[in-house]
C-alpha positions as CSV (number, residue, x, y, z in Angstrom):
1,X,47.8,60.2,-172.3
2,X,44.9,58.0,-173.4
3,X,44.6,54.8,-175.6
4,X,41.9,54.7,-178.4
5,X,40.7,51.8,-180.5
6,X,40.0,52.3,-184.1
7,X,38.4,49.8,-186.5
8,X,39.3,49.2,-190.1
9,X,36.8,50.5,-192.6
10,X,35.4,48.1,-195.3
11,X,36.8,48.9,-198.7
12,X,35.3,46.9,-201.7
13,X,37.6,44.5,-203.2
14,X,40.2,44.7,-200.4
15,X,41.0,43.0,-197.2
16,X,42.6,44.7,-194.2
17,X,45.5,43.5,-192.1
18,X,43.7,43.9,-188.8
19,X,40.1,44.5,-187.8
20,X,41.0,47.0,-185.1
21,X,44.1,48.8,-183.7
22,X,44.9,50.7,-180.6
23,X,46.7,54.0,-180.5
24,X,48.1,55.7,-177.5
25,X,47.9,59.4,-177.9
26,X,51.1,61.3,-176.9
27,X,52.4,64.8,-177.6
28,X,54.4,63.4,-180.6
29,X,53.0,62.1,-184.0
30,X,49.8,60.2,-183.5
31,X,49.1,58.1,-186.6
32,X,47.4,54.8,-187.0
33,X,47.8,52.9,-190.4
34,X,45.6,50.1,-191.7
35,X,47.1,48.2,-194.7
36,X,44.8,46.7,-197.4
37,X,45.4,44.0,-199.9
38,X,43.5,43.4,-203.0
39,X,41.3,40.3,-202.7
40,X,42.5,37.3,-204.5
41,X,39.6,34.9,-203.7
42,X,37.3,36.0,-206.4
43,X,36.1,34.1,-209.5
44,X,34.7,34.6,-213.0
45,X,32.8,32.4,-215.4
46,X,32.9,32.0,-219.2
47,X,29.9,30.9,-220.9
48,X,29.5,29.6,-224.6
49,X,26.0,30.1,-225.9
50,X,24.1,29.9,-229.2
51,X,23.1,33.5,-230.2
52,X,19.3,34.0,-230.1
53,X,18.5,30.9,-228.1
54,X,21.1,31.0,-225.2
55,X,21.5,27.1,-225.7
56,X,24.7,26.0,-223.9
57,X,27.2,24.9,-226.6
58,X,30.2,24.1,-224.4
59,X,30.6,23.4,-220.7
60,X,30.9,26.7,-218.7
61,X,34.5,27.5,-217.4
62,X,35.1,28.8,-214.0
63,X,38.4,30.7,-213.1
64,X,39.1,30.7,-209.3
65,X,41.5,32.8,-207.3
66,X,40.9,35.8,-209.6
67,X,42.4,39.1,-208.3
68,X,40.1,42.2,-207.7
69,X,40.3,44.9,-210.4
70,X,42.6,42.7,-212.6
71,X,41.7,42.3,-216.3
72,X,41.8,38.7,-217.7
73,X,41.6,37.8,-221.4
74,X,39.8,34.6,-222.5
75,X,39.6,33.1,-225.9
76,X,36.7,31.6,-227.6
77,X,36.7,27.7,-227.9
78,X,36.2,26.2,-231.4
79,X,32.7,24.4,-231.6
80,X,32.2,22.3,-234.8
81,X,29.5,23.9,-237.0
82,X,29.5,27.3,-235.3
83,X,31.4,30.6,-235.7
84,X,32.0,32.9,-232.6
85,X,31.2,36.5,-232.3
86,X,34.7,37.4,-231.1
87,X,38.0,35.4,-230.9
88,X,39.0,36.9,-227.5
89,X,37.4,39.0,-224.8
90,X,38.5,40.8,-221.7
91,X,36.8,40.7,-218.2
92,X,37.8,43.1,-215.2
93,X,37.1,41.2,-212.0
94,X,34.8,43.1,-209.4
95,X,33.3,41.9,-206.2
96,X,29.9,41.4,-208.0
97,X,28.9,38.8,-210.8
98,X,31.8,38.3,-213.0
99,X,30.6,36.6,-216.3
100,X,31.9,36.6,-219.8
101,X,29.7,35.2,-222.7
102,X,30.8,34.1,-226.1
103,X,27.9,33.9,-228.6
104,X,28.0,31.4,-231.4
105,X,26.1,31.3,-234.7
106,X,25.5,28.2,-236.8
107,X,27.5,28.1,-239.9
108,X,25.5,28.6,-243.1
109,X,28.4,28.3,-245.4
110,X,28.5,24.4,-245.4
111,X,27.6,22.0,-248.2
112,X,27.4,18.4,-249.1
113,X,27.8,16.3,-252.2
114,X,25.7,13.2,-253.4
115,X,27.3,10.6,-255.5
116,X,25.5,7.8,-257.4
117,X,27.9,4.9,-257.8
118,X,27.6,1.2,-258.7
119,X,28.4,-0.9,-255.6
120,X,31.6,-2.8,-256.0
121,X,32.9,-0.9,-259.1
122,X,32.4,2.7,-258.2
123,X,31.1,3.5,-261.6
124,X,29.3,6.7,-261.9
125,X,25.6,6.0,-262.6
126,X,24.4,9.5,-262.4
127,X,25.6,13.0,-262.5
128,X,27.0,14.1,-259.0
129,X,24.7,16.5,-257.1
């Protein structure tokens, strides 16, 4: 009988229980098991940009302790004077760059009113525009 040392293999998105393990070969069952756990130390960012200019309209959000291969849902934030491209978006966390972008467009459906009033009496002096 002899003892052998095996090393854990690297599997993207997972951590192993031990870097190496020994096995003593016998005439019985010879099996060595490495256990893996999904990484929970990942992160993703959410950006809020003006469409076409990539101007930052709201502070970037970073979510820590994200779990590998898990899908998270983020909601767009309300930004005065803008509409967003989607109300919510999903992101599946990987070991690469995890970024979600909401694009905003300036509202073109706004208006304003001009009034011409006498100071102190608020008597209308000219037709409202």
